[in-house]
C-alpha positions in Angstrom: 23.6 31.9 -25.5 23.7 28.1 -25.4 20.2 26.6 -25.1 19.9 24.2 -22.1 17.3 21.5 -21.8 14.8 22.7 -19.2 13.9 19.2 -18.1 17.6 18.4 -17.4 18.0 21.7 -15.5 15.0 21.0 -13.3 16.4 17.5 -12.7 19.5 19.1 -11.1 17.4 20.5 -8.3 17.0 18.5 -5.2 13.6 17.1 -4.3 12.5 19.9 -2.0 13.4 22.6 -4.6 11.6 20.6 -7.4 8.5 20.3 -5.2 8.6 24.0 -4.4 8.8 24.8 -8.1 5.8 22.7 -8.8 4.0 24.4 -5.9 5.0 27.8 -7.3 3.3 26.9 -10.6 0.1 26.0 -8.8 0.4 29.1 -6.6 0.9 31.2 -9.8 -2.2 29.7 -11.4 -4.3 30.3 -8.3 -3.3 34.0 -8.5 -4.0 34.0 -12.3 -0.5 35.3 -13.1 0.9 34.6 -16.5 4.4 33.4 -15.6 6.0 31.7 -12.6 8.3 34.3 -11.2 11.2 34.1 -8.7 8.9 35.5 -6.0 6.4 32.6 -6.4 9.3 30.1 -6.0 10.8 31.9 -3.0 7.5 31.8 -1.2 7.2 28.1 -1.7 10.9 27.6 -0.7 10.1 29.4 2.6 7.5 26.7 3.4 10.2 23.9 3.5 10.9 22.9 7.1 14.6 23.0 8.2 15.8 24.2 4.8 19.1 25.7 3.8 17.3 29.0 2.9 15.8 29.3 6.5 19.2 28.5 8.0 20.9 31.3 5.9 18.1 33.8 6.8 18.6 32.9 10.5 22.3 33.4 10.1 21.8 37.0 8.9 19.0 37.7 11.4 16.3 38.0 8.7 12.7 37.4 9.7 11.2 34.8 7.3 7.6 36.0 7.9 8.5 39.6 7.1 10.4 38.4 4.0 7.3 36.5 2.9 5.2 39.6 3.3 7.6 41.5 1.1 7.4 38.8 -1.6 3.6 38.8 -1.5 3.6 42.5 -1.8 5.7 42.3 -5.0 3.3 39.8 -6.5 0.4 42.3 -6.2 2.1 44.3 -9.0 2.1 41.4 -11.5 -0.5 41.3 -14.2 -3.3 38.8 -13.5 -6.3 37.3 -15.5 -4.5 34.2 -16.9 -6.6 31.0 -17.0 -4.1 28.8 -18.8 -1.2 26.8 -17.4 1.6 29.3 -16.6 5.0 29.2 -18.1 8.4 29.6 -16.3 9.6 33.2 -16.6 13.1 33.7 -18.2 14.4 34.9 -14.8 13.4 31.6 -13.1 15.1 29.6 -15.8 18.2 31.8 -15.5 18.1 31.5 -11.7 18.1 27.6 -11.9 20.9 27.7 -14.5 23.1 30.1 -12.4 22.4 28.1 -9.2 23.4 24.9 -10.9 26.7 26.5 -12.1 27.3 27.8 -8.5 26.6 24.4 -6.9 28.6 22.3 -9.4 31.6 24.6 -10.2 32.1 26.6 -7.0 31.1 24.0 -4.4 31.3 20.6 -6.3 27.8 19.8 -5.0 25.9 17.3 -7.1 22.4 18.9 -6.6 21.1 22.4 -6.4 19.6 23.3 -3.0 17.7 26.4 -1.8 21.1 27.8 -0.5 22.5 27.8 -4.1 19.3 29.4 -5.4 19.6 32.3 -2.9 23.3 32.6 -3.6 22.8 32.8 -7.3 20.1 35.4 -6.9 22.3 37.6 -4.8 25.7 37.0 -6.4 24.6 37.3 -10.0 24.2 41.0 -10.9 21.7 40.4 -13.7 19.5 38.3 -11.5 19.8 40.8 -8.7 18.5 43.5 -11.0 15.8 41.3 -12.5 13.8 41.0 -9.2 12.8 43.2 -6.4 13.0 40.2 -4.1 16.6 41.2 -3.4 15.6 44.5 -1.7 14.2 44.9 1.7 15.2 42.2 4.2 17.7 40.5 1.9 19.8 43.7 1.9 21.1 42.5 5.3 23.1 39.7 3.5 26.6 40.7 2.4 27.7 38.9 -0.8 31.3 38.5 0.5 30.3 36.5 3.5 27.5 34.6 1.8 29.8 32.2 -0.1 31.3 30.8 3.2 27.9 30.7 4.8 26.5 28.5 1.9 29.5 26.2 2.3 28.9 25.7 6.0 25.0 25.4 5.7 24.7 22.9 2.8 24.7 19.4 4.3 23.7 20.5 7.8 19.9 20.8 7.3 17.2 18.2 6.6 16.9 19.5 3.1 20.5 18.9 2.1 21.7 16.3 4.6 21.3 13.5 2.0 23.3 15.4 -0.6 26.7 13.6 -0.6 29.2 16.4 -1.3 31.4 15.7 -4.2 29.6 12.4 -4.9 28.1 12.6 -8.4 26.3 9.3 -7.8 23.7 11.3 -5.8 22.3 12.6 -9.1 21.8 9.1 -10.4 18.4 7.5 -10.4 17.7 4.1 -8.8 17.9 2.4 -12.1 21.4 3.7 -12.7 23.0 3.0 -9.3 24.3 -0.3 -10.5 26.2 1.2 -13.4 25.2 2.9 -16.6 22.1 5.2 -16.6 18.8 3.6 -17.7 18.0 3.8 -21.4 14.3 4.1 -20.6 13.9 6.6 -17.6 10.4 7.6 -18.6 9.2 4.0 -18.9 10.8 3.2 -15.6 9.1 6.1 -13.9 5.6 6.1 -15.5 4.9 2.4 -16.2 4.7 -0.9 -14.4 6.0 -4.1 -16.1 3.1 -6.5 -15.9 5.0 -9.2 -17.8 7.8 -9.2 -15.2 5.2 -9.1 -12.4 3.6 -12.2 -13.9 6.9 -14.0 -14.1 7.6 -13.2 -10.4 4.2 -14.6 -9.4 2.8 -11.2 -8.3 -0.3 -11.6 -10.4 -3.1 -13.9 -9.4 -4.4 -16.6 -11.8 -7.2 -15.4 -14.1 -9.9 -17.9 -14.9 -12.9 -17.7 -17.1 -11.6 -15.1 -19.5 -9.9 -17.3 -22.1 -12.2 -16.1 -25.0 -11.5 -12.4 -24.3 -7.7 -13.0 -24.0 -7.8 -14.8 -27.4 -9.5 -11.8 -28.9 -6.8 -9.5 -27.6 -4.1 -11.8 -29.1 -6.0 -11.9 -32.5 -6.2 -8.1 -32.6 -2.6 -7.5 -31.6 -1.2 -9.6 -34.4 -3.2 -7.8 -37.0 -1.5 -5.3 -39.4 -4.2 -2.6 -39.1 -6.5 -1.5 -36.2 -4.3 -3.7 -33.9 -5.1 -1.9 -30.6 -7.7 -3.6 -28.5 -9.9 -1.5 -26.2 -11.6 -3.4 -23.4 -15.1 -2.1 -22.6 -17.4 -3.2 -19.9 -19.1 -2.0 -16.7 -17.0 -1.1 -13.6 -16.1 -4.3 -11.7 -16.4 -6.9 -14.5 -12.6 -7.4 -14.5 -11.2 -5.5 -17.5 -7.8 -5.0 -15.7 -7.8 -8.7 -14.8 -8.1 -9.6 -18.6 -5.0 -7.6 -19.3 -3.2 -9.3 -16.4 -4.3 -12.7 -17.8 -2.7 -11.7 -21.1 0.5 -10.9 -19.2 0.4 -14.3 -17.6 0.0 -15.9 -21.1 3.1 -14.0 -22.2 5.1 -15.0 -19.1 4.2 -18.7 -19.7 4.9 -18.5 -23.4 1.3 -19.4 -24.3 1.1 -16.8 -27.1 1.9 -16.8 -30.9 5.6 -16.3 -31.9 4.9 -12.7 -32.8 4.1 -11.9 -29.1 6.5 -14.2 -27.3 9.1 -11.4 -26.6 6.5 -8.7 -26.0 6.6 -6.6 -22.7 3.2 -5.5 -21.4 3.7 -2.2 -19.6 0.9 -0.5 -17.6 0.9 3.3 -18.2 -0.1 5.3 -15.2 -1.8 8.4 -16.6 -2.3 9.8 -13.1 1.5 9.7 -12.4 2.1 11.1 -15.9 0.0 14.2 -15.1 1.2 14.6 -11.4 3.2 17.8 -11.0 2.9 18.6 -14.7 1.3 22.0 -14.1 4.0 23.9 -16.0 2.9 24.4 -19.6 4.3 21.7 -22.0 5.6 19.4 -19.2 2.8 16.8 -19.7 3.3 16.6 -23.5 7.1 16.3 -23.0 6.6 13.4 -20.6 4.2 11.5 -22.9 6.4 12.2 -26.0 9.3 10.8 -24.0 7.3 7.6 -23.2 6.3 7.1 -26.8 9.9 7.7 -28.0 11.3 5.1 -25.6 8.6 2.6 -26.7 9.5 3.1 -30.4 13.2 2.8 -29.8 13.0 -0.2 -27.4 14.8 -3.3 -28.8 12.0 -5.4 -27.2 8.5 -4.9 -28.6 6.3 -3.1 -26.0 2.5 -3.1 -25.6 1.2 -0.3 -23.4 -1.8 -1.0 -21.2 -3.8 2.2 -20.5 -6.5 1.7 -17.8 -9.3 4.3 -17.6 -8.4 5.3 -21.2 -11.1 7.9 -21.4 -9.0 10.1 -19.2 -6.6 10.4 -22.3 -9.3 12.6 -23.9 -8.4 16.0 -22.6 -5.5 14.8 -20.4 -3.1 17.7 -20.3 -5.5 19.6 -22.6 -5.3 23.0 -21.1 -6.2 25.7 -23.7 -3.3 25.9 -26.2 -2.1 22.4 -25.4 -2.7 19.1 -27.1 -4.3 16.3 -25.1 -2.8 12.8 -24.7 -5.1 11.2 -27.4 -3.9 13.6 -30.1 -0.3 12.8 -29.2 -1.0 9.1 -29.4 -2.9 9.1 -32.7 0.1 9.5 -35.1 2.1 6.8 -33.4 -0.9 4.5 -33.4 -1.7 5.2 -37.0 1.9 4.4 -38.1 1.9 1.2 -36.0 4.9 2.5 -34.0 2.9 2.1 -30.8 0.6 -0.7 -29.7 -1.8 -0.4 -26.8 -4.4 -2.2 -24.9 -6.9 0.3 -23.6 -9.7 -0.2 -21.0 -12.7 1.9 -20.2 -16.4 1.6 -19.4 -18.9 1.3 -22.3 -20.5 4.6 -21.3 -17.2 6.4 -21.4 -16.3 4.8 -24.7 -19.5 6.1 -26.3 -19.0 9.6 -24.7 -15.4 10.1 -25.5 -14.1 7.7 -28.2 -17.0 7.5 -30.6 -17.2 11.2 -31.1 -13.6 11.1 -32.4 -13.7 9.1 -35.6 -9.9 9.1 -36.1 -9.4 7.7 -32.6 -12.2 5.1 -33.1 -10.4 3.7 -36.2 -7.2 3.1 -34.2 -9.0 0.7 -31.7 -10.9 -2.5 -31.9 -13.6 -3.0 -29.2 -13.4 -6.1 -27.0 -16.5 -6.4 -24.9 -16.0 -7.7 -21.4 -19.3 -8.9 -20.2 -20.3 -9.6 -16.6 -19.6 -13.4 -16.1 -22.5 -15.8 -15.4 -22.6 -17.4 -11.9 -20.7 -20.5 -13.0 -17.8 -18.5 -14.5 -17.8 -16.2 -11.5 -17.5 -19.1 -9.1 -14.4 -20.4 -11.0 -12.9 -16.9 -10.9 -13.6 -16.7 -7.1 -11.8 -20.1 -6.5 -8.7 -18.6 -8.0 -9.0 -15.4 -6.0 -9.8 -17.3 -2.7 -6.2 -18.5 -2.4 -5.0 -14.9 -2.3 -7.6 -14.0 0.3 -6.7 -17.0 2.4 -3.1 -16.0 2.5 -3.9 -12.4 3.3 -6.4 -13.0 6.2 -4.9 -16.3 7.5 -8.2 -18.1 7.5 -9.6 -21.1 5.6 -12.2 -20.5 3.0 -14.7 -23.3 2.4 -16.0 -24.0 -1.1 -19.6 -23.4 0.0 -18.5 -19.9 1.1 -17.2 -19.2 -2.5 -20.4 -20.5 -4.1 -22.6 -18.5 -1.7 -20.5 -15.3 -2.2 -21.4 -15.4 -5.9 -25.0 -16.5 -5.6 -26.0 -14.1 -2.7 -24.2 -11.1 -4.2 -25.8 -11.7 -7.6 -29.2 -11.9 -5.9 -29.0 -9.0 -3.4 -26.3 -6.6 -4.6 -27.8 -5.4 -7.8 -26.0 -2.1 -8.2 -22.6 -3.7 -8.8 -21.2 -6.4 -11.2 -19.7 -9.8 -10.8 -17.0 -10.8 -9.8 -16.3 -7.4 -8.1 -19.2 -7.6 -5.7 -18.6 -11.3 -4.8 -14.9 -10.4 -4.1 -16.0 -7.6 -1.7 -18.5 -10.0 0.0 -16.0 -12.8 0.5 -13.2 -10.3 1.6 -15.5 -8.8 4.2 -16.5 -12.3 5.5 -12.8 -13.3 5.7 -12.0 -10.1 7.7 -14.7 -10.8 10.2 -13.6 -14.4 10.7 -10.0 -13.3 11.1 -11.1 -10.7 13.6 -13.1 -13.2 15.6 -10.1 -15.4 16.0 -7.8 -12.6 17.3 -9.9 -9.8 18.8 -12.2 -9.7 21.8 -15.7 -11.0 20.8 -18.4 -8.3 20.4 -20.5 -9.8 23.1 -17.7 -9.6 25.7 -16.9 -6.1 24.6 -20.5 -5.0 25.0 -20.7 -6.5 28.5 -17.5 -4.8 29.5 -18.8 -1.5 28.4 -22.1 -1.9 30.2 -20.2 -2.7 33.4 -18.1 0.4 33.0 -21.2 2.5 32.4 -22.9 1.0 35.5 -19.9 1.7 37.7 -19.7 5.3 36.5 -23.5 5.8 37.2 -23.2 4.3 40.7 -20.3 6.6 41.6 -22.2 9.7 40.4 -25.4 8.7 42.3 -23.5 7.9 45.5 -22.0 11.3 45.4 -25.4 12.9 45.0 -26.9 10.5 47.6 -24.4 11.6 50.2 -25.8 15.2 50.0 -29.5 14.6 49.3 -30.1 11.0 50.3 -32.7 10.4 47.6 -31.0 7.8 45.4 -31.0 4.6 47.5 -33.4 2.7 45.3 -31.7 3.7 42.0 -28.2 2.7 43.5 -29.6 -0.7 44.6 -31.1 -1.3 41.2 -27.8 -0.5 39.5 -25.8 -2.7 41.9 -28.1 -5.6 41.1 -27.6 -5.0 37.4 -23.8 -4.7 37.9 -23.8 -8.1 39.7 -25.7 -9.7 36.9 -23.4 -8.2 34.2 -20.2 -9.3 36.1 -21.7 -12.8 36.4 -22.5 -12.8 32.6 -19.0 -11.5 31.8 -17.4 -14.4 33.8 -19.5 -16.9 31.9 -18.7 -15.3 28.6 -14.9 -15.2 29.3 -15.0 -18.8 30.4 -16.7 -19.8 27.1 -14.3 -17.6 25.1 -11.3 -19.4 26.7 -12.8 -22.8 26.0 -13.5 -21.8 22.3 -9.9 -20.5 21.9 -8.4 -23.7 23.2 -10.5 -25.9 21.0 -10.0 -23.7 17.9 -6.2 -23.8 18.5 -6.3 -27.6 18.6 -8.5 -27.7 15.5 -6.1 -25.4 13.6 -3.2 -27.7 14.6 -4.9 -30.8 13.3 -6.0 -29.1 10.1 -2.4 -28.1 9.5 -1.1 -31.6 10.0 -3.7 -33.0 7.5 -2.9 -30.3 4.9 0.9 -30.8 5.3 0.4 -34.6 4.7 -1.9 -33.9 1.7 0.7 -31.6 0.1 3.5 -34.1 0.8 1.6 -36.9 -0.9 0.8 -34.6 -3.9 4.5 -33.7 -4.2 5.5 -37.3 -4.2 2.9 -38.2 -6.8 3.9 -35.3 -9.1 7.6 -35.9 -8.7 8.4 -32.3 -7.9 11.2 -31.4 -5.4 10.2 -29.8 -2.1 11.9 -26.6 -1.0 11.9 -27.7 2.6 13.0 -31.1 4.0 10.3 -33.7 3.9 8.5 -34.4 7.1 7.9 -37.9 8.5 5.2 -39.6 6.5 1.9 -40.3 8.3 0.6 -43.8 8.1 -3.0 -44.4 6.9 -4.0 -45.5 10.4 -2.6 -42.3 11.9 -4.2 -40.2 9.2 -7.6 -41.7 10.0 -7.0 -41.2 13.7 -6.2 -37.5 13.1 -9.4 -37.0 11.1 -11.5 -38.7 13.7 -10.0 -36.5 16.4 -10.7 -33.4 14.2 -14.4 -34.4 13.8 -14.8 -34.9 17.5 -13.3 -31.5 18.2 -15.6 -29.8 15.7 -18.6 -31.4 17.4 -17.3 -30.3 20.8 -16.9 -26.8 19.5 -20.4 -26.7 18.2 -21.7 -27.9 21.6 -19.7 -25.2 23.5 -20.7 -22.4 21.1 -24.4 -23.3 21.0 -26.4 -20.6 19.1 -24.0 -17.7 20.0 -20.5 -18.6 18.7 -17.7 -16.2 19.7 -15.1 -17.5 17.3 -15.6 -18.7 13.8 -13.3 -21.5 12.8 -13.6 -21.2 9.0 -15.2 -18.9 6.4 -18.3 -20.8 5.5 -21.9 -20.2 4.3 -22.9 -18.8 7.7 -20.1 -16.2 7.6 -21.2 -15.1 4.1 -24.9 -15.0 5.1 -24.1 -12.8 8.2 -22.4 -10.2 6.0 
């Protein structure tokens, strides 16, 4: 019999059938069975909403619940006690193969659906004999009429509606829709191109880590032990250092040996997702390594949380990711930048002498306050754009100093980013949402009104609540008066803040226009009318007056914060 690649065969299944097969493997493991059988798969296929399988069962008046009970009963006879990853039984592989032949040859369908799986199971004599699932409820299905039912059902349900009949392009991946299939499908699926992200401006500037980035470059151009591993406490910015290296590559600020390098971030979580079938994880990782080795462009893999490699995929009887990487690292066929905490490095890497020899440690220390402030200045631009608020420099400085003083359990710059981000969120919320003081007064008014209604109902019967009702009415009048004053202040603040924002925008636009003229760069948008020095001075004077007016209106209880300043940081 011709051997067929299992990975390619599974790839011919549509997404619901693939998901059901992965679920069947997990179901099999939970029942401690040794092999994934057709019954496991059918039970998971029955869970798909609006599927071809359910439509066919309905056509032949078969009760899905009763059918599922029969399948579960058959599973009780299977041998249990397995604690390893289960393998696909020969009957499941044969079913997938026969279903694909039925779909492609008999119906010219590009993907296998649950209808083809049921058809193959009932129309193939060997499969029909291989499982007891064809007895009981399925005996109601007549093979002669099943072929036409499959033809009418496929394409009419949610499961198969997206399968374009006779269109083989449906089997192509996104990377191959434009023409020839991708030469690196595994890299496309399991990695992110950090170099390309840097070229597209999707990575923020990284400041204060020049020394660490230089160390990475020095190690990568070595002949031996040329794989840096970034170690440091959580939150010190290990991933940011790798992104800084990607920015260096994108700008060409690296030695000639690294100018054409692609830095790809390997997602170990995605690599392991759905790889519950024995050998699938190893096959995925081997495919990634093979594509890296055969790539015409040199590739460096960035592996974050690298300690998860130790034991990844390592069920009993299987090799883990580290053991698969070691030979390629030793021969220099694969170059990586790993990242992990110092504690995890000591626990997992140092105990493996062979793995330790492959990597050179680069310590990423927590930055001092001055470095952290420079880092935060680069990050603040991203936060400004995200929240739509202006961040003052004193807020950046205080976010570092106050977090370093009071948040001892975390590291810079992570804790200062969290602090500044929270302050930005609060300021943004104050400019768009109802102020807390107004909301509190509104809720108290609602509560008073509810209490008065309840007491009036009781008073109508017993007549003993007059004093309490009078007290609540007085309180309600005071609250309504307070709410009127608060809403009036809120309206004033909103109008003044809107005027301040407009003036700030005019001043900033003028500043950017002057900078563009001085630097000689071309503007993407048509240049606006230039503001004269006298007009510029007049605008700034008007802005200062509005700021003073806003301070007078707000007093000690501001409802809207105009910018993210020291006060906003201190309040957080």
